[in-house]
C-alpha positions as CSV (number, residue, x, y, z in Angstrom):
1,M,119.6,112.0,116.4
2,A,118.5,115.2,118.1
3,G,119.1,118.7,117.3
4,G,117.4,121.3,115.0
5,H,113.9,122.6,114.9
6,S,112.1,119.9,112.9
7,S,108.9,118.7,114.6
8,P,108.5,115.1,115.9
9,N,105.8,114.3,113.3
10,S,108.0,115.3,110.4
11,R,110.2,112.3,111.1
12,R,107.6,109.7,111.2
13,T,106.7,109.3,107.5
14,P,109.2,107.6,105.3
15,G,107.5,108.7,102.1
16,A,106.6,106.7,99.0
17,P,108.1,103.2,98.8
18,G,111.4,103.5,97.0
19,L,114.9,102.2,97.5
20,E,116.2,105.5,98.9
21,S,113.5,105.9,101.5
22,L,113.6,102.3,102.5
23,F,117.4,102.1,103.0
24,A,117.2,105.4,105.0
25,E,114.6,103.9,107.4
26,V,116.5,100.6,107.8
27,D,119.7,102.6,108.6
28,K,117.8,104.6,111.2
29,L,116.5,101.4,112.8
30,Q,119.9,99.8,112.9
31,R,121.4,102.8,114.6
32,V,118.8,102.8,117.3
33,R,119.1,99.1,117.9
34,R,122.9,99.4,118.3
35,L,122.1,101.4,121.5
36,E,120.7,98.2,123.0
37,L,118.1,100.0,125.1
38,P,116.1,97.6,127.2
39,A,112.5,97.0,125.9
40,D,111.1,97.7,129.4
41,L,113.2,100.8,130.0
42,F,110.2,103.0,130.6
43,A,107.8,100.3,131.8
44,D,107.1,102.2,135.0
45,V,106.7,105.6,133.3
46,S,103.5,106.9,131.7
47,E,103.4,107.1,127.9
48,K,102.5,110.7,128.1
49,Q,105.6,111.5,130.1
50,V,107.8,109.5,127.7
51,D,106.3,111.4,124.8
52,A,107.0,114.7,126.5
53,W,110.6,113.8,127.0
54,R,110.9,112.6,123.4
55,A,109.4,115.9,122.2
56,R,111.8,118.0,124.3
57,A,114.8,116.0,123.1
58,A,113.8,116.4,119.5
59,K,113.6,120.2,119.8
60,E,116.9,120.7,121.7
61,Y,120.1,121.7,119.9
62,P,123.0,119.2,120.5
63,A,124.9,122.0,122.4
64,N,122.0,122.4,124.8
65,L,121.8,118.7,125.5
66,E,125.5,118.7,126.2
67,R,125.2,121.4,128.8
68,M,122.5,119.4,130.7
69,K,123.3,117.3,133.7
70,P,123.9,113.7,132.7
71,P,120.7,112.2,134.3
72,M,118.5,114.7,132.4
73,R,120.4,114.4,129.1
74,L,120.5,110.6,129.2
75,T,116.8,110.5,130.1
76,L,115.8,112.7,127.2
77,L,118.0,110.9,124.7
78,A,116.8,107.5,125.9
79,A,113.2,108.6,125.5
80,L,113.8,109.9,122.1
81,C,115.5,106.7,120.9
82,H,113.0,104.5,122.6
83,V,110.0,106.2,120.9
84,R,111.9,106.5,117.6
85,H,112.5,102.7,117.6
86,T,108.7,102.2,117.6
87,E,108.1,104.9,115.0
88,I,110.7,103.6,112.6
89,T,109.4,100.0,113.0
90,D,105.9,101.2,112.2
91,S,107.0,103.1,109.2
92,L,108.9,100.1,107.9
93,V,105.8,97.9,108.3
94,E,103.8,100.6,106.4
95,L,106.5,100.6,103.7
96,F,106.3,96.8,103.4
97,I,102.5,97.0,102.9
98,Q,102.8,99.7,100.4
99,L,105.5,97.8,98.6
100,V,103.4,94.6,98.3
101,L,100.4,96.6,97.1
102,K,102.5,98.5,94.6
103,I,104.0,95.3,93.1
104,N,100.6,93.7,92.7
105,T,98.9,96.8,91.3
106,R,101.6,97.4,88.7
107,A,101.5,93.8,87.6
108,E,97.7,93.9,87.2
109,K,97.8,97.1,85.3
110,K,100.4,95.8,82.9
111,V,98.5,92.6,82.3
112,D,95.2,94.4,81.9
113,K,96.9,96.5,79.2
114,E,98.4,93.5,77.5
115,L,95.1,91.6,77.4
116,T,92.9,94.4,76.2
117,G,91.2,93.3,73.0
118,E,92.5,89.7,73.3
119,L,90.6,86.4,73.6
120,K,87.3,87.6,72.0
121,K,86.2,84.3,70.6
122,V,82.5,84.9,70.9
123,R,81.3,87.5,68.4
124,G,79.3,90.4,69.9
125,K,79.9,89.2,73.4
126,E,79.3,92.5,75.2
127,A,75.9,93.0,73.4
128,M,74.9,89.5,74.2
129,M,75.7,89.8,77.9
130,L,73.7,93.1,78.0
131,R,70.7,91.2,76.5
132,V,71.1,88.5,79.1
133,A,71.1,91.0,81.9
134,E,68.0,92.8,80.5
135,A,66.1,89.5,80.1
136,A,66.9,88.3,83.6
137,L,65.8,91.7,85.1
138,S,62.6,91.7,83.1
139,E,61.6,88.2,84.1
140,P,63.5,87.4,87.3
141,S,61.3,84.4,88.1
142,G,61.6,82.9,84.6
143,T,63.6,79.8,83.8
144,V,67.0,80.0,82.1
145,R,65.9,77.9,79.2
146,R,62.8,80.1,78.5
147,V,64.2,83.6,79.3
148,I,68.0,83.4,78.7
149,Y,68.5,80.9,75.9
150,P,66.5,82.8,73.3
151,V,68.5,86.0,73.7
152,V,71.9,84.3,73.3
153,G,71.1,81.8,70.7
154,G,70.8,78.7,72.8
155,E,72.6,76.6,75.4
156,K,75.7,76.0,73.2
157,T,76.5,79.7,73.1
158,L,76.3,80.0,76.9
159,K,78.7,77.0,77.3
160,V,81.2,78.7,74.9
161,L,80.9,81.9,76.9
162,A,81.5,80.1,80.2
163,A,84.5,78.2,78.7
164,E,86.0,81.4,77.3
165,A,85.5,83.2,80.6
166,A,87.2,80.4,82.5
167,A,90.1,80.3,80.0
168,N,90.5,84.1,80.2
169,E,90.6,84.1,84.0
170,A,93.2,81.3,84.0
171,K,95.4,83.1,81.5
172,Y,95.0,86.4,83.4
173,K,96.1,84.8,86.7
174,A,99.0,83.0,85.1
175,R,100.2,86.1,83.4
176,I,99.9,88.1,86.7
177,R,102.2,85.5,88.4
178,T,104.7,85.7,85.6
179,V,104.9,89.5,85.7
180,L,105.1,89.5,89.5
181,R,108.1,87.1,89.4
182,S,109.8,89.1,86.8
183,A,109.3,92.4,88.6
184,Y,110.4,90.9,91.9
185,S,113.6,89.4,90.4
186,A,114.5,92.5,88.5
187,H,113.9,95.3,91.0
188,W,111.7,94.7,94.1
189,R,113.9,92.0,95.6
190,R,116.5,94.8,96.3
191,M,113.9,96.4,98.5
192,L,112.4,93.4,100.2
193,A,115.7,91.9,101.3
194,P,116.8,94.7,103.7
195,L,113.2,95.3,104.7
196,L,112.6,91.7,105.8
197,K,115.9,91.5,107.5
198,A,115.1,94.5,109.6
199,L,111.7,93.4,110.7
200,T,110.5,90.4,112.8
201,L,107.0,89.7,111.6
202,K,104.6,87.7,113.8
203,C,100.9,86.8,113.6
204,N,98.8,84.5,115.7
205,N,95.7,84.7,113.4
206,T,95.5,81.4,111.5
207,A,93.6,83.1,108.7
208,Y,96.8,84.9,107.7
209,R,99.1,81.9,108.0
210,P,99.5,81.7,104.2
211,V,100.9,85.2,104.2
212,M,103.3,84.4,107.0
213,D,104.4,81.2,105.1
214,A,105.1,83.3,102.0
215,I,107.2,85.8,104.0
216,D,109.1,82.9,105.6
217,L,109.8,81.5,102.1
218,L,111.0,84.9,100.9
219,Q,113.3,85.2,103.9
220,R,114.8,81.8,103.3
221,Y,115.8,82.7,99.8
222,L,116.9,86.3,100.3
223,D,120.6,85.2,100.3
224,P,120.9,82.2,97.9
225,P,123.7,79.8,98.8
226,I,127.1,80.5,97.2
227,A,128.0,77.8,94.6
């Protein structure tokens, strides 16, 4: 894990979320965990000192480390692995966040493209909404019946606009869910499975409980039962 002249910071960023970068980070984490270093190994040492040991170990050639006396060599390597465990875990969490955002963003872009130009039931809707905005701004204290109705053609037209907007939003959300499920099943599941197996996610904030419940559900179905 040590050796060469790469700087410590060059090893901290896993790159864009992709299968290759994800599997590489998971493999690193598993190798560090196999060392079974105690979590409190450096509890009585300052963080600055541990970082100094880690930086020195990262810069040394393996041959130089081998020539060191065992106490120094083991201390440097232990510090390197201890800090790398935290760095790799952080990078995997960042990958997880990027992955979720990427799945959702791609789904929204795909649905936006699909629905462009669809569901235009009210003729001249954009021009009508512009007139509504202008009328409301020109007479902000006026009543809807006196100010807004005349520019859209009456209450009935507003009801149709509202109904169409509600239908469009419902269809949009339903389509997003469909695209998300399809994308997850076809590709993203391959990434989420090793990622969620490698991480132990916890949160005490009740506001994020739905997110944790969703993660728990994903973890339960990562390995479907063999028929």
